[in-house]
N, C-alpha and C positions, 0 to 999 in steps of 0.2 A: 504494500500500500504506500503510495507516495505521500510526501509531506503535506501537500495541499488537501488531499482526501482525508488524511488523518486529522488535520486542523479542522476541516469542515465537520467531520463526525463529532469531534469534541465540542464544537460550538452548538451543534444541534442537540447533542446529549445534555449539555448544560441547560439549554432552553427547555428541554423536556423535564428535567429535574425542577427547574424554576416553576413551570406551569403546574406540575404535580403539587408542589408546596403551596402554591396560590389556591389550588382547588380545595385544599384542606381548611381554608379560612372561610369566614362568613362572607358570602358574595350574593349579589342579586342574580336572578335567573339570566338576565342578559350577560352579565359578566361570566357566569358559568358557561353559557353557550359559546361566548367568544373564546374562552380558554380551551374548551373542548375542541373547537375548530382549529385553534393554533396548535394544540397538542397533536391532533391528527395530522396536520401539515408537517410538523417537525418529525413525527414518526415516519411519515412517507418519505421525507428527505433522507432520513437515516437509512431506510430500506433501499432507496435508490443508490445511495453512495456505497452501501455494502455489497449490492448485487450487480453493480455496473462493471463492465469489463475494464481491466486496468488500461486498455488502449483507448478507451473513451476519454477524450480530453475536455469536451465541453460540458463539464459538470453543471454549470449554471444554466445553460440552455436546456439540458435534459430535465433538471429540477423544475425550471419554470414551466416547461411543457407539461410535466406531470402534475404540478400544482394547478395549472389552468384546467386540466381535465378533471382533477379532483373537485375543484370549485363548481364545475358544471353538473356534478352528480347531485340529484335531489334525494333527500332522505325519504324513506318509506314512511308514510303517515297513516295511522289507523283510521 
């Protein structure tokens, strides 16, 4: 794993830890929804970085494309 990928993984993993800590505090429904969304995006970014081929150099472009696809997914509503 190259230095850039390792750095990005650490950044995303720290963000995940921060969002998890925040979710343990007293928050409004809107704040919880926002943090859940951010947590999902950060986990997706980590998964993309871990499973991307080492020859893939455009991490940012791939992540942005994945995030845009993730944002377009509508949750199932009962």
